[in-house]
N, C-alpha and C positions, 0 to 999 in steps of 0.2 A: 544489483546487476552482476552477472557472472563475468562480463568483459566491460569494464567501464568506458572503453572507447568504441564500442559497437553495440549494435543490438542483434537479436536473433537474425534478423533479415539482412544485415550489413548495412542498414541505414544509419547514417550519422547526421547529427544536427548539433552544432555548437550551442545554439540558444537553448535547445533541449537539455544538453548536458549541464549548462550553466544554471538553469532552473532546478534541475536535480540536486546540483551542489548547494544551491541556496535552501532547498528543502532539507537536506541532510544537515546543513549548518544551523538551521533554526531549532533543531532540537526537538522540543516538544511538539508533536504534530498537531496539538489543538489549539496552537497560537494562531493569531491572524497572520503573522509573517509567513509561518509554515504553510498555512492554508492556501495563501496567495501563490507561494512558490510551487506547491504541487499542483495547484490549478493552472498555473502558467505553463508547466511541463505537460500536463494533460491536453491542454488546447493545442500546443505545438504538435504533440504526437498525433492527436486526432486530425489535424489539418494537414500535416506534412508526411507522415509515416506511409510508406508504400503498401500497406496492408490494412485490411478491415478486420478488427477483432470480432470474432463470431461468439466465441464463448471463452471463458476462463475455467481453468480447473481449481477448485478450491483444495486446501490441504485435507488430507485424509485424517480427520480426527474423530474420536467418538467420546462422548461424554455420559456420565451416569444420569438417569433420569432425574435424579434429586439434586444434581449440581445447579446452583443458580449464581448469578452475578457475573458470569463471564461474558465477554464481548469480542467481537472482532475488531482489531486494531485497523487503522487506515492503510498500513502497510501490508495488510493480510495475515498477519500473525494473530495469534489467539491471546487476548489479555486475561490472565487468571488472577490479577492483582486484587480484585473484588470478590473473588469466588468464594462460595461456601456451600455446604450441604445443607439441604432443607431437613429439618428434623422430622423424623417419621412418627407421625401422630395418628 
């Protein structure tokens, strides 16, 4: 978040921020604890936030057609830790 005490709309919710803090504190986003915290935050946001998300903009990235093994992380970043190039055969 750009401003940890507010959202783009000015909406604030302490339970939402607490869930975000638990998600950040859990570290590895693939753990059950982190997944629960991020899900809790999403549920609060979807039920309480004063706006309806219509669409989200993805990052502007491009990859070579022979790059494999990359994936989107749950935080929206690109994970290249397992990426490699397919050998040209």
